[in-house]
C-alpha positions in Angstrom: -85.4 92.4 -1.5 -87.8 89.7 -1.9 -90.8 89.5 0.5 -91.3 86.1 2.4 -94.9 84.8 2.8 -96.3 82.3 4.8 -98.2 79.9 2.7 -99.3 77.5 5.4 -103.0 77.3 6.1 -104.4 79.2 8.9 -104.9 77.2 12.1 -108.4 76.0 12.9 -110.0 77.8 15.8 -110.1 75.8 18.8 -113.7 75.3 19.8 -115.0 75.3 23.3 -116.8 72.4 24.6 -120.1 74.1 24.3 -119.2 75.0 20.7 -118.0 71.5 19.8 -121.3 70.2 21.4 -123.5 72.7 19.4 -121.6 71.6 16.1 -122.3 67.9 16.9 -125.9 68.7 17.6 -126.3 70.2 14.3 -124.5 67.5 12.6 -126.6 64.9 14.3 -130.0 66.9 13.3 -128.9 67.1 9.8 -128.2 63.3 9.5 -131.4 62.6 11.3 -133.2 64.8 8.7 -131.5 63.0 5.9 -132.5 59.6 7.5 -136.0 60.5 7.9 -136.1 61.6 4.3 -134.7 58.3 3.2 -137.0 56.3 5.1 -140.1 58.3 3.7 -138.7 57.5 0.2 -138.6 54.0 1.0 -142.0 54.0 2.4 -143.4 55.6 -0.6 -141.5 53.1 -2.9 -142.9 50.2 -0.9 -146.5 51.5 -1.0 -146.3 52.2 -4.9 -144.7 48.6 -5.3 -147.5 47.0 -3.3 -150.2 48.9 -5.4 -148.5 47.7 -8.5 -148.6 44.0 -7.3 -152.3 44.3 -6.1 -153.2 45.8 -9.5 -151.4 43.1 -11.5 -152.9 40.5 -9.4 -156.5 41.9 -9.9 -155.9 41.8 -13.8 -154.5 38.4 -13.9 -157.2 36.6 -15.9 -157.9 33.0 -17.1 -158.3 31.5 -13.8 -160.0 31.8 -10.6 -157.3 29.8 -8.7 -154.8 32.5 -8.1 -153.1 33.7 -4.8 -150.8 36.6 -4.0 -148.0 35.5 -1.8 -146.4 38.5 0.3 -143.5 37.5 2.3 -142.7 40.1 5.1 -139.2 41.7 4.6 -138.5 39.9 1.2 -137.9 41.5 -2.0 -138.8 39.8 -5.3 -134.9 38.9 -5.8 -134.3 37.7 -2.4 -137.0 35.1 -2.7 -134.5 33.4 -5.1 -131.6 33.0 -2.9 -132.1 33.7 0.9 -133.2 30.3 2.4 -135.8 31.8 4.9 -137.7 33.3 1.9 -137.1 30.4 -0.6 -138.5 28.0 1.9 -141.7 30.0 2.5 -142.1 30.6 -1.3 -141.5 26.8 -2.2 -143.9 25.7 0.7 -146.5 28.0 -0.6 -146.0 27.0 -4.2 -146.1 23.3 -3.4 -149.5 23.8 -1.4 -151.0 25.8 -4.4 -149.8 23.3 -7.0 -151.0 20.1 -5.0 -154.3 21.8 -4.5 -154.8 23.1 -8.1 -153.1 20.6 -10.4 
């Protein structure tokens, strides 16, 4: 005679409210740790990029008339297409060229 097996997945244990709350707190702590690490990596990258810009600016030769424009919140690419950043960059360029050309 063939034995009949139950191939269904075992049921999940029903958690008490306290167990569920503890589980959610663990997940939240883990998510917070991941977010904190992500923010730390971003801050480190921004610091490194600023140092590169500052060093490149210092090494720029051939003129004494030079300015480094840092637009808060803008990345290099965003200064090409986001109006709030484009306007600031174009204004600064206009002022610089009218003064130095």
